N, C-alpha and C positions, 0 to 999 in steps of 0.2 A: 471386311476385315482389315483393309489397308489403313483406314483412319485410326483405329485403336493401336495398331502396331506403330504408326508414326508418332502418335502421342506418347506411347510408352518409351520409344527411343529418345524422343526429345527430353522427356522428364528424367530419364535415367542418365543421359549424357550431362544434363544440367546439374543433377545432384552429384555426379562424379566430378565435374569440374569445380563445384563449390567445395567438395571434400579435399581435392588436391590443392585448392587455393588456400583453405583454412589451415590444414595440417602442415606444419613446418617440415622441411626436409631433414635428413640426418645431419647434414652440415650445419643447418640453422639451429637444431636442438643442441648440438655439441658446442657451438659458439655461445649460445645462451647459457648453457650449463657452466662453461668456463668463465663467462663474464660474471655470473651470479655467485660463483664460489671463489673467485679471485685467482683462478688458474689451477693447474694440476698439482702444484706444489703443496697445496693445503692438505691433501691426503684424506679428505672426507667427502662423502657423497652429498649431493644437494638434497634439499628437502623436497617433499612432494609438491609444495607450492611452486618451487623453482622448476620442477619438471613439467608442471601443468601449463599449457599455453593460455594466454590471456584471451579467452573466447569473447569476452565482452568488447574488448578493443577491436577484435577482428569483425564482430558483428556491426559495431559502430562504423568501421571503415567501409563495410559493405553497404550500410544504410545511408552513408553520406550523400551519394548521388540521388537517392530516392527522396531524401529529406528536403532537398532544395525545392521540390514541387509544392510543398505545403508549409514550409517554414516561413514565418513572417519576416519582413524586411527590417523591423525595428531592432534596437540593440537588445541582446539577450541579458546583459547584466542587470538592467533595470526593468525587466519584463515581469509582470505578475505571475506568469507561468513558472519562472525560475523560483519564485517564492513558494509556489505550490510544490515544486519538486523538492525543495529543502524541507518543507513541512512533512512531506511524505517519506523523508529519509533518503532521497536520491541526490547525492552530492557530486556525482561525476559530470563533467562538462559534456562528454559525448553521449550522455543519456538522452539529450534532446534530439540527437540525430536518430536514435532508435524510435523515439516517440513520434517524430514527424514522418519518419519512414513508414511506421505502422499506420498513420493516418492516411498515407498515400496508397499503401499496398492493400490494406483490408477492404476498402470499398471495391477495388478492382477484382480481388479474389471472390468476394461474396457475390458481386453482381455477375461475374462470369459463371459461377456455379449455379446461381438462380436462373440465368438465361438458358443454359443448356438443359436444365432440369424442368423448366416450365414453358419453354417456347412451343412445345407441341400440345399443350393442354390449356393454355391461357390465351385470351384474346390479346392482341398487340397493345391496346391502350391500357388494359389492366397489368400487363407485363411491364410496361414502362413505368407505371405507378409503383409497382412492387420493387422495381430496380431502384427507383429514386429513394423510396423509403429505406431500402436495405443499405444503399450507399450513405444515407444520412446517419443511420444508426451505427454503421461500421466506422464512419469517420469520428463519431462522438465516443466510441468505445474506449479509446486510450484515455480520454478525459475522465470517464467513470472509474477506470482502474486507478488513476492517480488520486482522485478524490477519495476512493475507498481506502487506499493505502494511508492517505493523510488522516482520515477519520480514525482508523485503527491506531495509528501512531499517537495522535493527540489524546485518545482515550487512555492508552497505556501510560503516557507521560503524566497525565492528570492523576491517575490512580496511584502512581508511585512517588509523585512529587512531595506529598506530606512527609513520607519517610525520609526523603532526601533533605528536607528542611530540618527535621529532627537531628539527622546526622551532622548537618552543617552547624546547628546550634551547639551540639556536643563538641565538635572540633574547635569552634571559636571560643567556647568557654574553657576548653583545655589549653588555650594559649596559641593556637594556630592563627595565622593571618588569613585573609580572604582567599588569596591565591592558593596557599597550601590546603586550606579547607576544601576548596573546589576540587583539587586534585585527589585528595583523600576520599571525598564522597564519591567521586567518579569511579575510583577503584573499588569501593565497597558496593556500588550499585550495579556493577556489571552482571552479577548473578541474578538479580531480580528484574532489572530493566536495562537492557543493553542500549536502547535508544536514548534514554535519559542520561546514562553514563557517558555515551558518546557526545551528547550536547554539552554536558558539564566539562568534559575533557577539552572540547573545542574552546569553550570559554576560558578555561585555564591556560591553554596555549595562546589565546589572544592577549590575555593579561601578561603573560611572560614575554610576548612579542612587543609590548609597549603600548597596547591599546588601553585607553582609559577605562576605568571600572564602569562608568555609566554607559559607554559605548558597547562594552563587552556584554553587559546585562541586557541592553537593548537588542543587540544581535541575538542573544539567547532567546529572548521573547519572540523575535521575528522567526527564527528557525523552528521553534517549537509550535507556534501558533496557538498557544493556550492562554486564555485570558488571565488565569491565576498567576502564571509566570510573568506576564506583563505587570501585574499588580505587585508581584514580588520584587521586580526590578525597580519599580517606582518607590516602593517602601524602603529598599536599601539606599536608593539615591537620596530620599528625604532624611533618612537616619544619618547618613554621612554628611549631609549639608548642615543640618541643624544640631549635630553633635549628640544625638540621643544614643542610648545603649543599643548596640546591635543584637545582643543576647535577648533583651526584653522584647525588641521588635520581632525577632525571629520566633520567640516563644508564643507571642500573641498571634502572629500570622500562621504558625503551625497549627494552633488550636482552631483558628478560623478555617483553614484548609481541611482539617479533619471533619469539622462540622459540615462543610460544603459537600465533602465526599459522602457523608452519611445521608444528607438531604437528597443528593442525587440518587443514591441507592434506593432510598424510600420512594422517590419519584418513579424510578424504573419499576419497582415492585408494585406500585399502585397502577401502573399501566397494564399489568399482566391480565387482570380480568377483562378489560376492554379488548385486548388483542385476542383473547381466547373466545370471545363471543362469536365471532364469525366461524371459526372451525367447529364450535359446539353446535351452532345452528345448522350448518351445512353437512357435517360429517357424523357427529355423535348423536344428536337428537333424532334424525331419521332412523338410525340403526336401533336406538332404544325403543322408539315407537313401534318399529316393525317387530322387534322381539316380543314386546309386551302385547300388542294387539294382534299379532299374527295368528297364534293359536285360537283366539276368540273368533276371529274372522273365518278361519277354517271350519270351526264348529258350527258357526251360524250358516255357512254355506252348505255344509253337510245336512243340517236340519231342515233348511228351507228348500233345498233343491228337489227332494222327492215331492213336497207339497206343490211346488210350482209346476213340476212336471206332470203330476196327476191332475191338477186343475186345468191344464191346457189340453 
């Protein structure tokens, strides 16, 4: 009984220490509240966002020492992983600390749990092989999460981008410039696609900050990771360079995007029978055959059983 009690005490004290370290004290909460409201002279209470501590920043600060064990030595700004983070909608700089800390902690936790659960039932060589496979899968799990988030975000952006091009066409034909049109479309797209609206708003901020239109559109294509947006940026660049009508180019490209979306939907619908084949063969067909042939088999057994028994 001594070992479980010691483990319980260590875990409880660790959780209590983390709780005391994360939760700010009363003085810290009051200083934060006064700094966010501008002092007590304003006479209004802070919002809920001001009262809520920044948990992500605290988690990132806790994960920073652990992230050093698995973080690469090359520069983060030019890393392909940073581009994957942007395409997944993760724009915080401290997100990489949580990512690399997870790649460090998950293998240790999973291997420890497997070791204590399998050491008495599995041979040492097999146990070592299981621990290596578990550590490999656990270290690759954060990559799968980021890739899944990127696929979901790219699919959502692609599905709503034709509507955004239609709105952009309407705004530009109404007399708005490219900067104002991006801002207006970003405001209108917040209800249907928050991710696309955020990217358009970021491009609008880049244009206001003095970034060239070609560079802002190129950054938009890189952040979204959608091939159609890269083609959209190239189309606007060529239309601006050769002096063709932006409205006509957007109208033609919007029709092409809608056609691509319809073709992709038809392609996904055509894959459904193939994907349903395996569940039908393994799950539905055996049940149907059992229901249909079961009564006949029972009747045959009842008829032949007395004859076989009498003949023997």
